[in-house]
N, C-alpha and C positions, 0 to 999 in steps of 0.2 A: 437475218440470223446466220450465225456461222455454224456450219455443220462440223462436228468433230470427227476426224478420221481415225479409226482404230484406237479409240480411247486416248487420243492425244493429250487429254488432261493428265495426262499421265495415265424297303423290305425285300431284300434280294436273296438270291440263292448263292450259297458259298460253294465254290468250285475247288476241287483238289488239284492244284497245279503247282508243283514245286519248281521254283526258278532254276534250281540246280539241274533239274532233269533236261532243261533246254541244252545244256552243255554236253549231255550224254547222247542226245538223239542226233541222227544224221539221215533222216528219211523225209519223204514227201507228204507225211500225214501229221506232222507235229505242229501244233499251234503255239508259237512262242508268246510269252507274256510281255506286256509293256513294262519295261524296267520301272521300278518304283522310286528309284533315286540314282544318284551317280554324278550329278552336276549341281553347282550352286543354284539355289532358288527354286528347286524342283523336288516335289514329293508327289507320288501318285499311289492311291487316290488321296488328294488333299481334302481336309475336312471342309464341309460346306460353310461352317461358321467362320473359318479362316478366310476363305475366298470372299465371303460377303463383307468381312472386316476390311479387306483391301478396297472395296468399292464404296466405303462410307464417304459421302461428299465432304465431310469435315476433315478427313484425313485420307484423301484418295491416293492409293499407292500403285501408280501405273507401272512402275518398274517390276513390282512383284507379279502383276498380271502378265506382263510381257515375258518375264523369265519363266513363269510357269508354262505359258504357251510354247515357248521355245524348248522347254524341257520335254514337253509332249512330243514335239517334232524330233528332238534328239532321240527319244526312246523309239519312235516309229521307224526311224531310219538307221538305228543301230544294227549291227550284225547279230543275227539270231543264233549263230553256230548250228544251224540246221539247213538242210537243202529244201528249197521250195520251187516247184516248177522248173526243175533242172538248174537252179541257181545255187551254188554252194554258198553257205554263209549269207543267205538272203536277208534283206532288211526285215525287221520284225513284222511290219505291216503286210509284207508279201506272204507270210505264213498263215494269215488269218482266214477265217471262213467266209467265202464269198456269198453274196445274196443268192446266187443261183444254187449253191450248196444248201443253204438254209431252206430255200423254197423246195428243193428236192426232198429233204427229209420231212418238212412240214406236211407235204402232200402225201407222204407215206405213213406208215405206222411205226412210231418210235419203238425201239426194242426194250425200253425201260419205262418206269413210271415217274420219271423226273428226279431220280436220285442223283446224288453228286457224281461227277464224272471227271476223269482225267482227260487231257487233250486227246490222247490216242483212243480212248474209249468213245469219246464223242465222234471222232472222225470215222470210227468203225461203223457208225450209223449212216454216215454220209456216202461212203464208197465201199465197194466190195474189196476184199483183200487182194492186193496186187493190181488193182485198177488205178490208173493214173488220175490225178486230179485234173480238172479242166478249169481254165480261167477264161470267162467270156467278156469280151469288150463290146460295148454298145454305144450308140449315140448318146450324148449327154441328156439325161432324162428330162430335166426341167425345161431344156430348150426344145427337145423333140415334142414335149407336151404342148408347145405353143408354135408348132409348125417349122422349127428350125432343126434340120438334120445335120449334126456336126460331123458326120462321116461322109456326107455327100460332097462330091467335087463342086467347089464354088467356081463360077465362071466370071471372067472380067468382060468388059464391054465388047471386045472383039471375038468373044466366044472361047477364048483359050481357058483351059482348066487350070486350077491352082496347083502347080507342082507336078501333076501327073504327066508322065511321058515328056518331061520338059528337057531331057538331056540333049535334045536336038537343037536347042536354042544356042545362038552365038554368045560367046563370052562378052561381047560388047552390047548385047541386047538387054534391056530392062527385064527383070524376071518377075514372075507372078508367084508370090510366096504361098506355101501350103498352109491353108487355114483349117485343116481337118483335125479333130481331136476325138478321142473315144474314152469312155469311162468304165471303171469297175466300181463295185460297192462291196465292202467287207466289214466284218465285225470281229472283235476279239472274242475269246472263248466265253466270257461272262455274258456278253450281249447275245451271242449266237445261241447259247443254251437257253436264255430267257425267251428268245423269239420262238425256238422250237417247243419248249415246255408249254408255252401259252398259245401255240399255234397262231401267232400274230400275222402270218401271211395268209391265213385262211379266213375268207370273208364270212363264212358261217360262224366261225369262232368269234369274230368281232361282233357279229349281229347278236350272238348270245350274250356277250358282255353288255352291249347296249340295252338289250331287253331285260337284263338283270338290274337295270337302273344304275349302271355305272356311267360316269362321265368320261372316263379315260381308261386306256388299257393299263394293266398292272405296271407299277413303277419298276424300272430296270434297276439292277444292283448298282451301287455307287462306283464300281470299278468297270462299268461298261464303256466301250469305245466303239464308235462307228466312223469309217473313213470312206471317202470317195476320191480315189486317185484318177487323174486325167492325163492321158498320154498322147503323144504324136508318134507316128510310125515312119521310120526311115527305111526306105527300100531302094533298090537299084533304079526302079522305075521313076522315082521322084527326086533323083539327084541331077544337079547341073554339072556339066563337065565331068560326069562320072564319079564325082566325089562330094559335091557340096549340096547339103540340104538347106533350103531357104525357107524361112518362116518369119512372120511378123514378131516383134517384141512389144509387149505392153508399154505404151507411152505415158500412161498415167490417166487419171480422171480428167475428162475435158472440163472446160470452164463453164460449169453449169449455172453460174450467176449471170452469164451472158444470155439474154432472152433468145437470141437467134440460135445459139448452140443448143440450148435446152429444147427449143422447138424441133430442131433436127433430130436430136436424140430421142425425144418423145415419139417422133414419127417412125424412126428406123432403128433405134437402139444404137449401141456402139460396140459391135462385135468385131472379131478379128479382121474381117474384110475392110474395116474402116481404119485400122491402125496404120499409121504412116511409118515407113522405114522397115528395114529387114535386118536380121542377123543370119549368119552362115554357120552351119555345123559341118566340120570336116569329118565325114563318115569313116575316113581312114585313120583318124587320130583317136586312139582309145584313151588318151591321157587328158590332163587338165591344161588350161592355158591361162595367160594373164590378160585376156581380152576383157573389155568392159564397155564396149561401144556399140553403136547401131549405125548401119548404113542408111542414111536418110533417103538416098536415091533408089535403092533396090536395084542397083546395076552392078553386075559382077565385075565390071571394070574398076569399081571402087572397093572391091573386097580386099581387105588386108588383115594383118595380125590383130588390129584393134577391134574388129567386128566378126572375127572367125573363131568359133569355139570348138572344143573337142568333145567327144562322147563322155569323157571323164568329168565334164562340167555339169553333167546331169545325173540324177538318180535314174537308173534305167534297167531294162530287161533285155539282155542279148538273146537273140533267137538262135538256137543251136540245134544240132541233130537230136539232142536228148529232150528238148522241150517243144519243138515246133508243132507237134501234134496235140500239145496241151493248151495252146493259145488259140482261142477261137474268136472270130470276129462275126458280128451281126450288123446289118445295116444296108443302106442302098449300095454303097461302093464296097462290097465285100473284098477283103484283102487276103490273098493267099500268101501267108507268110512263108519265107524261105530262110534256111540257115544263113546267117550273115546279116539279116535284117536287125533292126534295133528299135525298141520302144523307149522313148525318153519321157520322163515324168515332167509335166508342165505345171500341174497344180494338184492340190489336195484339200478338200474340206475335211475337218476333223471335229468331232464332238465327243465330249466325255460327260458321264452322268454324275460328276462330282457335286453339282448343285442341281436343284430341282428343275431349273430351266436349261440344264446342260451348259457346259462351257463350249464356246464356239471359237475355233481358230482356223484360219484358212491361209494356205501357203501357195505362192506362185513363183515360177522361175523368173529371174530378172538378170539383165546383163551386168549391172553394177550393184551388188547386194548391199554395199555400204551406203549407197544413196538411192534407196528404192523410191519409185514413184508412188503417188496415192493410188489405192487406199492405204498403203503402208507409209512409213515416214522414217527419217534418219534416227529418231529416238527409239523406235522399235528395233531397227537394225543394230543400234548400239547396245541394246539389251541382250543380243544374242551371245550366249556363253561361248568362250573360246574352245570349249570341248567339242562344239559342233564343227566338224571338219568337212572337207570336200568329199563328195559333191553337195552334201546337204546344206552347206553354208552359202550356196549360190541361189538361195530362195529368199523371197520377201514374205512378210506375214501381216495379217490384220486380225484383230481380236475383238470379239463381241461377247463380253461377259455380262453385259447389261444392254437394255434397249436404248435408253436415253440417259443423259446425265442431268440431275442426280438419279441414282438407281432407285427403282420403284419396287414396292412389295408385289407379291404374286397377285393380290387383288386389292382393290381400294386405292390404287394410285391414280396418277393423272399424267397426261402427255404435256407436262410443263417442264421445260428444261432445254437442253440442247441435244439435237440428234447425234447419234454415234454411227458413223458410216463404216461398215466392214463387209466387203463383198469380195468375190473372186473374179478377176477379169475373164477367166476362161469358162466361167459358169453363169455369171449374171450380167455382165456388161452388155450383152446382146439384147437384153429385154427392152422393148419400147413400152410406152405407156399402156398400150392395149393389153399387155400381159397381166396387169394388175386390176383387181376388181374391188379393192378395199383400201380406202384412203382416209387417213386421220391426220390433221395438222398437229405439229409440235409447236407449242406456244412458249416463247421465252418468258422469263420472269418479268421482263419489261413490256410484254405484250406483242412483241414481234412474232410473226407466224411463218412457218416453213412447212411445206408439204412435199414429201418425196413422191416422184411420179415414174421413175425409170429404174433400170437395173443398177446404175451407178449411184443410186440413192438408198441402197438397201442395207439392211442389218440382218445378219444370219439368224440371230435369236428371234427377232420379230417375225420373220418369214416362217421359220420352223415352228413357231408357236401356233401357227394356223394349221399345222398338219392334223388332218382329221378325215373321217369318212362319214358321209351324210346318209340320211334316210331317203333322199331323192336328189336329183341334180340341182334342184333349187336350194338345197342345203349345203352345196359345195362351198368350201371356205376360200379357196384360191390363194394366190401369192400376195405378199405385201412388201412395202418398202421399209421405212423405219418410223416407228412410233411406239408408244407404250400400249401393250395389249394384255389385259388381265385374263386370267384363266377362266373367269366366269363371264366373259363378254357375251353379248347377245348373239354374236356371229356363230357361237358354238351350239345354239339351240338345234335340236334334232341331229346332233352329230356325236360321234365317239372320237375323242381326241387320242392321237396315236403317240403320245409322249415325245412330241417335238420331232419325230422321225417321219419324213415324207416317204422314205423307202417302204414303210409299212403301208401307208395309205395308197401309194402308187402301185405296189405289188399286189395287194389284196384286191384292188378294184380293176386291175388290168384286164382288158378283153383281148385274148390272143389273136394276133393278126389284124387288130383294129386299134392302133395306137391313139386315135382321136376319140375313142369311146371309153367309158368306164362304167363299172357296176356300182351299185349302192348297197347299203345295209338292208336287211329284211327286218323292218321294225314292227313290233307288235305292241308297243306302249306309246 
């Protein structure tokens, strides 16, 4: 059976937020809206009926899916005309409410009873007047939950660490690329307000919902958006020759039809440490370049203009005197940021509540965006609107607006069709088979069977459909690869579904200081 990559077939709360007000604000507490239009093929929020029409197997409109997903990316990376974390005219997504800010207000006492709010009124509940916002960077949650700390220094066979203190290496010596990444999680105003209003990061509140005989947390408004940006940190201590940051570049999905390759990936995953080849970032070049290549040897003697990029080729956060105290790191290898450091965006998971199962688009940086590797493809790249300019146009995308093809109903469907593979290399590729506890084969109409077993077999929608909190550890749902999963599946017995958001389930059940443990619902029914 042929897996399809990125669809290669081709009651909420109304919030008072005037788009025009974004142009009038220039402070660090304004939450910019996601633009609702502005480029061809994009409207936000799009009607659910319209999106489902695109997915009809008799008239599958892949280009419309691709253009809508790229439109969301355009909106997220557009200039907000406001300052966030010391960044003038910050990208829209940078102005949004972080998970830590939502958690802070959820655990406190809201100053209102859930009435409509403007952005600044909402932020007044999050921070004291004059208090700077803080942005926390942590190891990638889904990997850390399975024993992989993405901020920990990785070591090669001779014990050398990846990238750290590497400036002493000779220019003719093969380099060890930096494989560390850190994430943040943020929500637009609509999603953040819904989380706070319903106290969805509070396990007691979730238990009350379950005991009230609800199957799922209250549905988010249709204009809700959640994002998970993933960054690398460029510092003087991880530069070669005092100026070059070296990292792997995603080479594409390995040949999973090869039994030997599948066996190796099932055992070890296919995380950054396994990617062959390197790219170089000149930390002294703040502009863009014409580079589009990879150095297959990872040897600085082979560095040239074809594989060396500038900071301007990445969406990023420059660390300055004005924001250095606002950017906080957590993890094994805590990084003390200094002015002059730079965070570069490597990936971003994005979900919108435009449809009941949310739309799923995931973006990752790639050297040659016109010819991206799987799980993206050239057809997806071609659909990128020309209005998306540098540096946002240096990223590839994968889309999961359905679990399998043909699209299935919320309930009553079947796993008969073709799998749709859509994952992010920086978030899921490192998952071995042991990560997953729930497998369902996808049967082709001709009877051929395919079962996803590892991270590079996953689909965002299927995995997030399993987001739930259970009454006991035995009721935990866990992660999944790609197959059709109805909302009334038996796996959800004795659970409260968290509206496709793992960030709710993970945050509400977290045990401080014990990342390998989790709490459960207090169930009385």
